[in-house]
N, C-alpha and C positions, 0 to 999 in steps of 0.2 A: 320694782322689777325683781324677778325671781330667777334663780338658776335651777334648771330642771335636767335630771339625768334619766335616760332610758337605757337600762343595762340589758344587753343581749349577749348571746353566746359568742358572737364574732366581733361586734362593735358596741361601744357605748356612745349613744347619741346624746348630745347635750344642746340646750337652747336657753336663751333668755326670753322670758315671757312676761307680759304685763298682767295685772290682775283681771283684765277684761278678756284674756286669752289670746292676745296678739303676740305672735312669735316675732321677735325683733332681730334675732340672730340664731344660727343653727349650724352645727358641725358634728363631727364624730371622731372617735379615736379607737384603735384596736383594743379589744378587751384583753386585759392582762390576766392570763389564766395560769401561768407557770410560777408565780411568785407568792402564792397564798393570799390570805386576806390582807396582810400588811402591804404587799406590793400592789395589790389591786386598789386599795384605798389611797395609796400614794398617787396613783394615776388620776383619781378623782380630785385630789387636793391640787394637783398641778393645773387642772382645768380651772378650779376655783380661783387660783392665783391670777388668772387672766381677768377676772371680774371682781376682784377684791375691792370693796368699797362701793361697788355699783349695785349690789343685790342685797335684799333684806331677808332672804331665806332660801333654803334648798329643798327641792322636792325630788323624790327618787321613785322610779318604777323598776321593779326587779323580779326575776323569776323566784319561785318558791312561795310557800305560805308565809304570811306576814301577820304578826301581832301589831296592828297599827298603833295602838295606844303606847306600847312600849318600844316599838320600832325594831323588834327582833325578827330576823329571817329564819325560817325553818326549811331544811333541805336547801334548795337553791338551784335546781335544774342543772344547767351546765357549769354552775359555779358552786360546787359542793363545799368549798372552803368558807362560804358565807353561812353555813348551817350554825344556828344559835348565836350568830353575831348580832349585837345590838347596833345595827347600822346607823340608827338615828343618833345615838350618843357618840359613836366613834367618828362619824363624819362631822358632827357639830364641833367636837374637840379639835379636829384638824382644820376647821374652817372658821376660826374666830368666834366659836360658840354661837353661831347663827342658829336659829330654829330650823329643824330638819323634820321632814315627814317621809315615810316609806310605805309603799303599797305594792301588792302583787301586780304584775304587768297586765294580766287579763282583766283584773278588776279596774285598773286604770283606763283601759280601753272602754269599759262600760261607763265609767264616770265621765269621760269626755263626751259621750253621747247624751247623757242626761244634763250635762252642764250647758253646752252650746251646740249640740249635734242633733241627730234625728229625733231624740227623745226629750228635747229640752222643754216641751210643753206638757209632759206627763210626769206623774209621780212614781209610777211603778213600771219597770221594764226588765226584760232579760236580754242580755247582749251575748251573742254567740259568734266567735270568730274561727273560721276554718283555716288551718295552716298545716304545719307538720303534725300537730295535735289539734284538739278542739278546745279553745279557751272559752270560758263563760263567766258571766257576772250576773248576780241577782240583785236588783236594785229596788228598795222599798223606801218611799218618801224621799227619793233622790239620794239615798245613802246605801252603801253596800251592805247587804245582809251576808254575814260571814258564817253564822252557825256556831255550834258549840266547839267544833274542832277545826274551824277556819277552812272548811272544805265546801261550803255552800257555793254552788255554781261551777264546781269542777266537773263539767259535763263530759269531758273526755272519758270518764270512767262509768258513764251510764251503761247498763248491761243491755246487750243486743240479743243474746242467746237465751231463749225461754225453755229449752229442753234440759231437764235436770240430768239427763244421761250424757250430756255433752259438756265439754269444758266451757266455762264462762267466757264470753267474748265482749270486750268493751267497745263502745261506739268509735273511739279514735282508731281502733285497729281495723275498722271496716269503712269508716267515712271521713278520714282526714283528706284534705285537698290533694296531698301527695299521692294518694292511692288511685286517683282518677287515671293518671297516666300509666300507672302500674297495671291496673285492671285492663286497660285497652291494649297494652303491650302483650299481656298474657293471652287475651282473646284473639289477637292476631298471630299467635304462635311465635312471638319474638321474645327476646330477653326482657325481663321485667322492667328494666330501666331504659328501654328503647324510646319511650315517649315521656316527655315531661308534661306538666300542666299546660304550658303554652301550646305545645303540639296537640294536646288533647282537644283544646278548644278550637284550634285551627281546623282540625279534622271534623269536629262537630259542626262548625259553620260551613264546611264543605258538604255537609249532608251525610256523613258517615253513619251508617245504621247502628253499628256496635257502640259508637260514642254516644249516640242518642239514648240507647237503652241503658248504658252504664250511668248516664246522668240522671235518667228517670229513677233508677234504683237508688242512687245516691240521695236524690231529693225526697224520695218516698220515705226512706229511713229517717232523714232529718225531720220530715213533716210529722212522723209518728212521735218523735221526741218533742217536737213543738207542742203537739196536743197534750202529751203527758205533762209538760211544763205548764201549759195553760190551765189544766185541771188542778194542778197542785198549788200554783201560785196566782193564777189569773191576772197576769200583767196587762197593762194597757197596750203594749206592743212587744214584739220580739225583733231585735235589730241584728242584722247579719253583717259581719265584718270579715276581715282577712283579705289578702290580696285577691283571692278568688271572687270576692263579692263585686269586684270591678267588672266582672263579666255579666252583662245584662241577661244573657241566656240562663245563668244560674238563678238569679232572683226570680225570673219569669217562671222557671220550672219548679222552684220551691213553692211559689204561689199556686201553680197548677196542681201540685201534689197535695197541698193543703186542701184545695177544692175537691180533689178526688176522695179524700177521707171525709170531708164535710158532707158530701153527697151520700156516703154510706152511714154516717153517724151524725145526723144533723142536729141532734138535741144537745150536743156538747158545745162548749164555747169555741168559736173559730178563732185561731190565732191571727193577729194582725201583724204580718211579716213585712218589714221594711229594710232597706239597705242602710248601713251605717254611713254617716257623713264623713267620718275620718278613718283613715287607715294608717298611713306612715307616721302621722303625728299624734295619733290617738293616745299612745302611752304617755307622751310628754304632757299633753293637755290634761289628761286625767290625773296624772301625778300632781299637777299643780292644784287641781280642784280638790284632791284629797288633802293637800296641805292646807287649803283655805278652810275646809271643813274641820280639820283637826284643831286648827288654831282659831276657830270660830270667826272667820273673816267673811263668811257668807251665811 
């Protein structure tokens, strides 16, 4: 049995998981943000004490770039105090010197899919999760491809603006899930926060014309990047995750827009777009799979 942490900006989820990926218990605690790295790691140690003697290792999913071999976090998203902290060693020392593995949260989501999710039967995949930003993971031979600077798969920062006379615009600033409600609110002449994502899809399903057009634009932009990813890496499939992926209309429209481009440029490889199997538990499961790969258990 393993103890797995999924560190988020508001909560730290934790679970005990078997080597087969079965979650046997799960809970969460508020993320300690005001006590620096020391206070934050204290909170992880308190959780560990509940399972002392019952687990044989600890796996961690965290924001920020991660040197997986060394277990060092760089930057840290909403947890800047983790910058340059060797989380692997610090947590191990606090938790009876158990083996510890650390990986970026977006990469963990990808690993969950190639382990026991939608991409379990393929070797190469790209996983893209739409949320506040756009998380991504490039997977080659069932392992994360990180690149020379640990930035491979950071699709939030793909450039959308091709006019050199304009300021560069990154994909996340035009196509995060959060912006669907914002764009519809503005289109209706209301405050930008008038509609959230849930309301957006409610209006879409009621047949709202503006919502339909906004979703088509959203999915066309995504499909363009899917084709770019396909041409650069040529994965077996592109898996779509994030809470928004639970909306069948999103997956359907993404596939429609892939077909629109395919009809115009049929000689390039057509992306195989599928829905991720996991969402809420993906970081937990992927963190454990990273642990198993790091310690050569798979």
